[in-house]
LUMSEMAR-888258 format. One record per residue (C-alpha): chain; residue number from 1; residue in one letter; x, y, z. Coordinates in Angstrom, 2 decimals. Layout:
BEGIN
{miba A; badren NUM; bami A; X X; Y Y; Z Z}
...
This chain:
BEGIN
{miba A; badren 1; bami M; X 37.69; Y 44.07; Z -35.00}
{miba A; badren 2; bami K; X 35.74; Y 46.29; Z -33.88}
{miba A; badren 3; bami S; X 31.66; Y 47.31; Z -34.35}
{miba A; badren 4; bami I; X 30.80; Y 50.29; Z -35.39}
{miba A; badren 5; bami S; X 29.30; Y 52.41; Z -33.53}
{miba A; badren 6; bami F; X 27.46; Y 55.48; Z -33.70}
{miba A; badren 7; bami K; X 29.90; Y 58.10; Z -31.15}
{miba A; badren 8; bami P; X 33.79; Y 57.64; Z -31.44}
{miba A; badren 9; bami S; X 35.72; Y 55.92; Z -29.05}
{miba A; badren 10; bami T; X 38.75; Y 58.29; Z -29.74}
{miba A; badren 11; bami K; X 39.72; Y 61.64; Z -29.46}
{miba A; badren 12; bami L; X 40.87; Y 61.78; Z -32.50}
{miba A; badren 13; bami G; X 37.68; Y 61.30; Z -33.52}
{miba A; badren 14; bami W; X 35.61; Y 63.49; Z -31.16}
{miba A; badren 15; bami W; X 37.76; Y 66.17; Z -32.37}
{miba A; badren 16; bami S; X 37.62; Y 65.92; Z -36.39}
{miba A; badren 17; bami I; X 33.97; Y 65.96; Z -35.43}
{miba A; badren 18; bami G; X 34.25; Y 69.22; Z -33.22}
{miba A; badren 19; bami L; X 35.97; Y 70.17; Z -36.47}
{miba A; badren 20; bami A; X 33.28; Y 69.50; Z -38.61}
{miba A; badren 21; bami A; X 30.46; Y 70.93; Z -36.95}
{miba A; badren 22; bami A; X 32.88; Y 74.00; Z -36.93}
{miba A; badren 23; bami Y; X 33.10; Y 73.74; Z -41.18}
{miba A; badren 24; bami F; X 29.28; Y 74.31; Z -40.96}
{miba A; badren 25; bami V; X 28.52; Y 77.04; Z -38.74}
{miba A; badren 26; bami L; X 31.64; Y 79.34; Z -40.29}
{miba A; badren 27; bami M; X 30.55; Y 78.46; Z -43.71}
{miba A; badren 28; bami P; X 27.11; Y 80.65; Z -44.29}
{miba A; badren 29; bami M; X 29.88; Y 83.55; Z -41.98}
{miba A; badren 30; bami W; X 31.00; Y 83.62; Z -46.34}
{miba A; badren 31; bami S; X 27.59; Y 86.25; Z -46.55}
{miba A; badren 32; bami F; X 28.58; Y 88.15; Z -44.01}
{miba A; badren 33; bami F; X 32.43; Y 88.72; Z -44.27}
{miba A; badren 34; bami G; X 33.01; Y 87.61; Z -47.41}
{miba A; badren 35; bami S; X 35.99; Y 85.25; Z -48.60}
{miba A; badren 36; bami L; X 37.59; Y 87.07; Z -45.34}
{miba A; badren 37; bami G; X 34.90; Y 84.40; Z -44.19}
{miba A; badren 38; bami A; X 36.21; Y 81.67; Z -45.90}
{miba A; badren 39; bami Y; X 39.03; Y 80.66; Z -44.83}
{miba A; badren 40; bami P; X 38.34; Y 79.74; Z -41.23}
{miba A; badren 41; bami A; X 35.44; Y 77.30; Z -42.42}
{miba A; badren 42; bami F; X 37.39; Y 75.50; Z -45.26}
{miba A; badren 43; bami L; X 40.57; Y 75.05; Z -42.52}
{miba A; badren 44; bami C; X 38.09; Y 73.47; Z -40.12}
{miba A; badren 45; bami G; X 37.14; Y 71.39; Z -43.30}
{miba A; badren 46; bami L; X 40.55; Y 70.37; Z -44.31}
{miba A; badren 47; bami A; X 41.01; Y 69.69; Z -40.88}
{miba A; badren 48; bami A; X 38.32; Y 67.98; Z -40.00}
{miba A; badren 49; bami G; X 38.62; Y 65.73; Z -42.67}
{miba A; badren 50; bami I; X 42.46; Y 65.02; Z -42.00}
{miba A; badren 51; bami I; X 42.11; Y 64.26; Z -38.36}
{miba A; badren 52; bami G; X 39.22; Y 61.60; Z -39.77}
{miba A; badren 53; bami L; X 41.31; Y 59.94; Z -41.62}
{miba A; badren 54; bami I; X 44.18; Y 59.52; Z -39.82}
{miba A; badren 55; bami A; X 41.40; Y 58.22; Z -36.62}
{miba A; badren 56; bami V; X 39.37; Y 55.50; Z -39.11}
{miba A; badren 57; bami I; X 43.40; Y 54.82; Z -40.32}
{miba A; badren 58; bami K; X 46.02; Y 54.71; Z -37.92}
{miba A; badren 59; bami Q; X 43.27; Y 54.34; Z -34.46}
{miba A; badren 60; bami H; X 40.97; Y 52.33; Z -36.28}
{miba A; badren 61; bami E; X 38.06; Y 54.52; Z -35.57}
{miba A; badren 62; bami R; X 34.49; Y 52.97; Z -36.66}
{miba A; badren 63; bami S; X 31.66; Y 55.61; Z -35.73}
{miba A; badren 64; bami V; X 29.19; Y 56.82; Z -38.48}
{miba A; badren 65; bami L; X 30.32; Y 60.38; Z -36.82}
{miba A; badren 66; bami V; X 33.84; Y 60.56; Z -38.10}
{miba A; badren 67; bami Y; X 32.82; Y 58.93; Z -41.72}
{miba A; badren 68; bami L; X 30.36; Y 61.68; Z -41.47}
{miba A; badren 69; bami A; X 32.42; Y 64.30; Z -40.20}
{miba A; badren 70; bami M; X 35.63; Y 64.01; Z -43.35}
{miba A; badren 71; bami I; X 32.09; Y 65.20; Z -45.58}
{miba A; badren 72; bami P; X 33.31; Y 68.48; Z -45.41}
{miba A; badren 73; bami L; X 36.62; Y 67.57; Z -46.87}
{miba A; badren 74; bami L; X 35.39; Y 66.85; Z -49.53}
{miba A; badren 75; bami F; X 33.58; Y 69.94; Z -50.05}
{miba A; badren 76; bami V; X 36.08; Y 71.11; Z -49.84}
{miba A; badren 77; bami A; X 38.48; Y 69.51; Z -51.67}
{miba A; badren 78; bami I; X 35.62; Y 69.80; Z -54.47}
{miba A; badren 79; bami F; X 35.53; Y 73.84; Z -54.47}
{miba A; badren 80; bami I; X 39.40; Y 73.76; Z -54.77}
{miba A; badren 81; bami L; X 39.23; Y 71.52; Z -57.44}
{miba A; badren 82; bami G; X 37.07; Y 73.49; Z -59.18}
{miba A; badren 83; bami E; X 38.64; Y 76.78; Z -58.76}
{miba A; badren 84; bami F; X 41.68; Y 75.69; Z -59.98}
{miba A; badren 85; bami L; X 40.36; Y 73.51; Z -63.56}
{miba A; badren 86; bami I; X 38.12; Y 76.65; Z -64.34}
{miba A; badren 87; bami P; X 39.62; Y 79.57; Z -63.75}
{miba A; badren 88; bami H; X 37.41; Y 83.15; Z -63.18}
């Protein structure tokens, strides 16, 4: 069994962290560029979470940063669910 580390040991883990960081950098752009600025942030958030899940499940990644990189997936999923359940 692998021990839990802080930094990832796989390439997918690093990609997940990079995309999560891009999500948090791009998300404030929403206020500057309107809804067009949110699309790249949402895509980065979805990709970070999905790649993080793949790294954890298939490559047995046990990194705190990869687990934290899956948080944007939760934010995007809640936002999309809210848009469908409570339309404007």
